[in-house]
Each structure stands twice: as C-alpha cells, then as structure tokens.
N, C-alpha and C positions, 0 to 999 in steps of 0.2 A: 622300852622307849628309845633306847639307843639304836635299835634296829629299824625303827620307823623313819626317822630323819625328818626331812623338811620338804616344803613344796618345791616345785621345779626351779624357781628363781631364788630360793632360800628366804623368802619373805615371811614365812611362818614355819616354826618348828613344831612337829606334832607332839601333843602331850599324852595322847592315848597310851595306856599301859600295855595294849595287846593288839597284834596284828594277825589276822587270818588271811592267808594267800589262797583263796579259793580256786580250785581247778575245775569245778563243775557247779551247776546250779544246786545240786543236792548238797554240796559242801557249804554253800551259802545258807541254805535252809537249816542245815545242822548247826552251823555257827550261831545263827539267830536263836534258834530253839534251845541251844545249850547253856545260854545265859539269861538271867533275868535283868541284867543291867543295860546301860545305854549301848547303842550300836550305831555305826554309821558306815556308808559306802565310801571307798576310796578308789579314785580313777587314776589318771595319769598325772595328777599332782599339778595341773596347770592353773590352779587358783592362786590368789595372792594374799588370801586372808585365812581365817580359821573356819570357813564354812564346812569343811570336811572333817574337822576334829571332833572328838568326843572324850568324855571321861571314862569310857568303857572300852569297847572293842571296835576296831576298824576291820572292815572286810573289803579286800580289794578283789575286783572282778576282772582285772585285765589278764589274768592267767587262764580264764575260761576260753576254750576254742571258739573262734568267731562263728563257725558253722553256718554261713549264709545260705538262705533259702530264697530263691528267686520265684516270684509268681508272675509270669509275663502277662497272663490274662488280666489280673488285678492291677498290674503295674506297681508292684511293691517288692521289697526285699526284707526279710527278717534275719537279724543278726545279733550276736552278742553285744551287750551294752558296753563292755570294756574294750571293744574293737576300736582301733584308731581309724579315723576317717580315711586316711590315705590307704590303709590296707583294704578297707571295703571298696574304695573307689577303683583301685587296680583290679579287684575281682569283678566288679561290674563292667569295667571297660572291656575286659577280655571277652565278655559276653554281649557287648554292644549296648550297654545301658549306662545310665548316668544319674546323678543327683542333681537337684535344681541349683545347688550352690555349695560352697565350702568356705570355711573360715580362712584366715591368713596362715594358720599353722595346720598342716594335715596331720600333725602328730597328736592332736587331742582326741580323747575318747568320745564315742557317740553318746554314751549315757551322760557323761559329765557336761558336755557341750549343750546338749539339748535340755538338761534339767536346770541350767543356768541361763537359758536364752542367749547363748553365744550365737554369733552371727557372721555372715559374709557382708557383701554390699550389693546394692542395686535397688533403685526406686520400686521396681516391680517384684522384688525378691523378699520373701519373708525370712525371719530368723531361722536358723537350722531346725529348730523345734517344729517349725510349720510343715515339715515333711513327715512328722510322726503320725502314723495311723493306728498303732497299738502299742501298749506297754505291758510287759510282763515283769512283775516284781514279787519280791518276797516280802511278806508282811510281818508284823510284830509277833505273830504266833509261828513263824517259820513256814507258813503256807504260800504256795505259788498262786498269784492272782493275775488275771489278765483283763485289761480294760481297753476297749476300742473306741473309735470315734462315735459310735452310736450310744455310748454311755453318757448320761448328763454330767458326770463328774470329770469327764475327759479333759476339757479345757482347763480345769483346775489342777490336773495332775501332770500334764506334760512337762511344764516348767515347774518342777516340784521341789527342787533344792534338796533332794534326799530326805525330805521332811516326813515322809509317811512309810518308807520302805526302801529296799535296795533293788533298783532296776537291774534285770539280768538279760532280758532280750527286748529289742525294739523292732517294730515294723515300720519301714520308711517308704514314702512314695518315690518311684524312680521313673525315668523317661528315656526314650532313645538317646544314645550317645550323640555328642556335638562337638564341634571344634570351636576354639576361641583364639583370638590374637590379642596381644597385649601391647599397647602403645603408651609411652610415657612422654608427658609434656612438661616443659619448664616455663617459668615466668608467667604463669596465669595470674592476672591482677586480682587483688582483693576486691576491687570495684566490680569486676565481672562476676566474682562468686556472690558477692552480697546483693547485686542487683537481680540475679536470676539463679538462685541456688538450686531450685528443683530442675532447672534446665540444665545446669552444669552436671548435676549428679545423675540426670537422666540421659546423658549423651552417650552411654553405652550400657551394655547389659549389667556391668558392675564398674563402679567408679570409686576410687579412693583418692583423697586429697591429703597431701602431707605438708605440714608446716611447723615451724618453731614459734610462730605467732609474732615474733619481733621482726620478721622479715618484711620487706616492702611488697613481695609477691608470694604467691603459694610456691613452696619449694618444688613439689612434684605433684602431677596429676596422673594417675594410673587408670587408663581406659581399657576395659577388657570387653571386647566386642564378640558377641556370639554370632558366628559366621552363617548359621542357618537362618538367621532372623534379620540382621542389620548390616548396613554398609559401614566400613570402617571410617573413622573421622578423617577430616581433611588435614593436610600437613600444617595449615595455619589455623587450627581449631581455636576458636574463641580468642584470638590474638596471641595465643601462647605458641611456643616453638617446640619441635620435637627434640627429645633428649639426644645428646651426642654420645657415641659409644664410650668415651673416656669419662663420661659423667655418671655412668651407671652405677647404681647402689643406693643404699640408705645409710644414714649416719651410723658410724661404727659397726657396720654389718658387712661381712665378706660378700661381695657381689656373686661369688660362686655358689652361695647358699640360696640365692633367689631363683625363682622360676624364670623361663625365657621371656624376654621382652623384645623390643624392636620390630613389633608387627609380624613376627613369625607365627604362622598358624600352628596349632597343636591341639591335642585332646584336652577336654575340659579340666581333667584332674591335674594337668601340667600347667594350667594357666590361671585358674581361679584362685588357688592359694598363692600367697606371696612367697612362701618358702618351700623348697623342695623336701619331700619326705626323707630322703637320704642325707640331709644336711642338718647342721646345727640351727635350730629355730631362733629367729629373732636375735637379740643381743644377749640375753640370759642374765646378765648382771643388772637387774632392772626392777623397778616397781611399776605396776600398772593401775590406772584409774580410768573409769569410763562412765559417762552420763548420757542418757537419751532424752531428747526433747522432741516435740512435734516438728516435723519438717516444715510445717507452715510457720513456726516460730523461729526456724533455724538461722536465718540471716540476723534477727535481732539478738539471739542467744550468742552468736559468734561475735557480734559487736561488743556484747557485754564482757565476754572472756578476753577479747583483744584489749580491753582496758587494763588488764592485768599482765599484758605481754612482757613488759620489762622485768617483772618479778618472776614470771613463769620460765622464761627462756634460759636463764643460767642453770636450772636444775632439770631441764628437759632434754631427752634424747630426740623425741619426735612426737607430734600429735598427728593422728590419722582421723579423717572425717569420712564416715560412711553412712549409708542410708538403708532403710529397711521398710518394706510394705507392712501396712497394718495387719494384725492378726486378732484372733479372739482368745488367746491364751492368757489366763488371768494375770500371771506375773511376768509376762513378757515385757521388754522395754518398749515394744511397738504395740502393745495392747490398745486396740480401738483407735490408733492413729499412726499414720506414716511417720516414720521416725528419722531423726538424724542422731547418729552416735558420735560423741565428741570424746575421743580416746587419748589418753596421755600415757606415753612410755617415759617414765622418769629415770634419771640417774639414781643409782642405789644410795639415796640420801634420805633416810627415813624421817629425820627431824624436820628437814625442809619441806618434804612432801606433806607431813602432818600439819604443818603451818599453812601450807597453800591451799589444801583441799577444802577447808571451811570457807575461804575467800571465794574460790571458784563456785562453791555450792551456794553462797550468798548471791553471787552474780546470776546464777542460773535459777534461783528460787522463783522469780516470776513466771517461769516457763514450766514449772512442775517437773523438774529434771528428775529422772529415775536413774538409780545407780545400777551399774552391772553387779550382779550378786556375788560374783567370784573375785571382784577387784577391790582395791583399797579405796575407802572413802570415809567421810566423817559424819554422815547423815544420821540424824537421830530417828527413832521409831516414828515420831510424829511426822517428821519431814517425809519419810518413805510412805507413810500412810496417806499423806496428802497427795502424793504423786501416783500412788497405785490405788485406784478406786475399788478393786476386788480383794484387797489384802485381808479384810475381815472375813470374806467368804472363804479364802484360801486357808485361813487359820482354822476356821470352824471345820472345814473338810479334813484337814490334816489331823486335828484333834479326834474327830470321829473315827478315822481309820487307825489311829494309834493313841487310844485314850490314856495309856500309862506313860506316854512321852518317851518311849524307848529310842526313837529316832530324833528326838529333840536334842539340841546342844546349846551352848551359850550364845553362839551366833544367831540362831533362829529365835531365841527368846529376846535377844537384843533388838532385833528388827521387828519384834512382835508377830512373828509367823508361827510361833508355838506358844501356848498358854504357860 
C-alpha cells in the first residue's frame, strides 16, 4: 500500500494492497488472469475520489508505449489508453492532424478522461469521449475485446468508469490541424451572462468563464477562437474589456504555467488547454467538484448557486463555467442534452467542502444536475439515478460483461453502477 500512494492532489489515498505497472497489453492480460480477486485500472491519478481504488489489484497502463497509428483515410488515430493527451496531441500536430478539443490539463490520460466524460468547452464540442470510435479492453477473463461504434453496446461502454474491464487502446476521430487564438476579457457583467448564456458561451469555439461567485462581475472570460472558422471577438465584446498584461493569470497559479493568451495565434494543442504540458498543472493543493445541468437551464442554475455565494467564496479558489454539446453516451454529463458544467476548484479544506456540496446539490436539484464521476460530491445513488436516465441500462450492461464483479468497487456500488 505504501508504494501506491494517493491521487494527484492527495484527496484520496489508495487502499489497494497490490499495484501492477504493466508495460504491455499482454502484462495487463496476465495481471487480470493471474488473480481471482477484484481488479481496477489506474491512470494518471487525476481523480479526486475513490473511483479508481479497489480491495484487490490495481493495474496501471500508463507505462504501455503509446504506439499511435494514424488512419488518414478513416480520419482516426489509435493509441494506448494510458497516453497523456498532450503527448498524443504533439504527435498528431507533427503530422498535420488534430483532435476536436482538449481538457484544461493536457497531462491527463486518454483512457481515464474518456471513461469519466471529462471535457473541454464549446457549445458545439462534445465531451472528449465523443471522439472515441473504438475501445480495446481486457475483460474479466483476461481476454482482449474490441468494441466499435457499430456495436449496440458502444454508447454504454465509452464512458464506462472502468466498471467492466481495463481499456488498453482507444481509437479517436481526428481532423486536419488548425490554429487558435486565445483572448481574455475582464468585467463581464453577471446580467450579460444570465440574459444570454448560450450566446455568451457560443461567442468562440471554446469559452470558459471564471468566477468566485461573490464578485460583482465575471472575473475572467477566456475565448478560444478557431481561426479557420470564425472571426476573433471585438475589443469591446459584450461590454467587457480586454485583459491587461499585468492582470494575466488565475488565482494562486503561476502565469508561466498557462498557455499563451493575448490574441496570439498558435496551434490548437497550445491554446485549447489552459495549462502547458511542460508545466505544473492547476494549483495542485485543491479539491475539485463539478456538476452538469442542461444549458437551457443554465441561467436559472447559476442564479440558484449565486444564492450561496457568500458561503462558497471563502473556501473557493475559482469556479469555471464551460459548455458541451449533447451526445448519446449513456453516462456522459451531456447525455441527450447540451450541457453547462459548473466546476468548483476548492481550497484544500475537506470539512468545509463536505458541508457545502450538499447545499449546492440541493440548489441544483431542480435541474437534475449530474456529478462529474471523478470529482468530489455528496450525491446519493437515488439522486444520481434521477439525473442519469440510462444508469439502470449501464448497470445491467456492466454486470453482464463482468458477472462476478471483478471490476466493481465501493464507489461503483455506492452510485448503483454495479450490483
């Protein structure tokens, strides 16, 4: 146990008694087949709860070589699931190709991010898992299984939380490379946001709004404009002003760790993430929480959370608001509805966060808020089921693929995703 350690931000210490650091797909198969007990996949540890833990064996796939294979005719790339997004992005860019989007951190693994419906932003951009076209995974018998988009189970497996096997290779859709510029605005009024939230968040290819809730205006609006499609925003966009150079940065984050802003054009992989791959990601000493509501309900949901602003602000580093296009993936936060993600990066104060999350969830309950699977929340299984209409179907699918519950753990049983 001492050798396994904790999650990236130290919010969960792993209790699994054994860790296998696989260097090949065959070693993953051997690890699963060699034990009759519980087993779980471990990626880059960017979760904030016990989703990846187990009472048995953890198998990490990040040591398996990426070995990307580009199919230009099909417009896809196949790559190791433990590969970090930033590594694949650099490989694609060298060959003139790109992904549709990236998360704020390029450090996260492709398998972990897609299996938890992690996302970037943009009204027209699906979560990162929306790019998946095929999954190769090791099942409970240690056999290698491949499932593509033509399989009726596919939409239930892409965002699979590691509940039915260990993903080892993924095929993703790619497109020709493109350039992006990133402009940051200050002093956008809350009235402007609440009066036309879809218009605000649709003002660029990717938009992120940052706030501490108690401020009279939105602290920052990051607009990432795709230069092959759209014109950059005006200097007086929505009544906000362009950020001055001396204001650059996020709260308690070294500005040198951030991707280039100021309207300077650059390749997609150096603008869509917020943080540089060669830098320290985010703050690090933090707790993260996130909820997804329908974008159509977004303004009312924000009004509800703003009612708690004075209680939230003292314990918050920053909130980021992002959007996602609807998808058909059963356990996605954007399943069957365009979504607004309401993300909280908390100061590392577990007791205070534990007291606040139930109150935020109560405020968001009328909007059937869905939790981010890898982040801290207080939602009960019943509350999760009310928000996710396909959770019963997902549980039945996972149970059918893993009838002995080898990939089940306390987390999955707690949210009723495994019997």
